[in-house]
C-alpha positions in Angstrom: 117.3 120.6 92.6 116.7 118.4 95.5 117.3 115.0 95.9 114.0 112.8 95.8 112.9 111.0 99.1 113.2 107.3 98.7 110.5 106.2 100.9 108.1 107.2 103.5 105.2 105.4 105.3 101.7 105.8 104.2 99.9 108.8 106.1 96.9 107.1 107.7 94.6 109.9 105.6 95.8 108.2 102.2 92.8 106.2 101.2 93.8 102.9 99.6 90.4 101.2 99.6 90.2 102.0 95.9 93.8 101.2 95.0 94.1 99.2 91.8 97.1 97.1 92.9 99.5 95.5 90.0 102.2 93.1 89.9 105.0 92.3 87.5 104.3 89.7 84.6 107.4 88.2 85.8 106.0 86.9 89.0 104.3 84.1 87.5 101.3 84.7 89.3 103.2 83.6 92.6 103.0 85.7 95.9 106.4 86.7 96.0 107.0 89.7 94.8 106.1 93.6 95.3 102.7 95.1 93.9 102.5 98.8 92.9 99.5 101.1 92.9 99.4 104.4 91.2 98.2 107.2 93.4 98.8 109.9 91.0 102.1 112.0 92.2 102.7 109.0 94.3 102.9 105.2 94.0 102.4 102.6 96.7 104.5 99.8 97.0 103.7 96.7 99.0 104.8 92.8 100.0 102.1 90.8 97.8 102.6 88.0 101.1 101.7 90.4 103.3 99.1 92.7 102.5 97.8 93.7 105.6 100.8 95.7 106.4 100.9 99.5 105.3 102.5 99.8 102.1 105.4 102.4 101.6 104.4 105.7 99.5 106.8 107.0 97.1 107.1 109.7 95.0 107.1 108.8 91.1 110.4 110.3 90.7 112.0 108.5 93.8 110.6 105.4 92.5 111.9 106.0 89.4 115.3 106.5 90.4 115.5 103.4 92.8 114.5 101.3 90.0 117.2 103.1 87.5 119.6 102.4 90.1 118.8 98.9 90.7 118.7 98.3 86.9 121.9 100.1 86.4 123.7 98.6 89.5 124.3 101.7 90.9 122.3 100.9 94.1 
């Protein structure tokens, strides 16, 4: 099994105009966290303070590996 790629720039042909951005309920409504948008096979991640910058695009499995690694302390 190949290792998932962690993050790549969002290709310009990915339409994010209809993306439904979500942020953690732990953010308390502040704009100092990341936001996620479900794009099917991929998840877009952006900085809630700087939404004009193109987000990163992760394969679903790569984002899961990243979050799991952070939670377990291995990353």
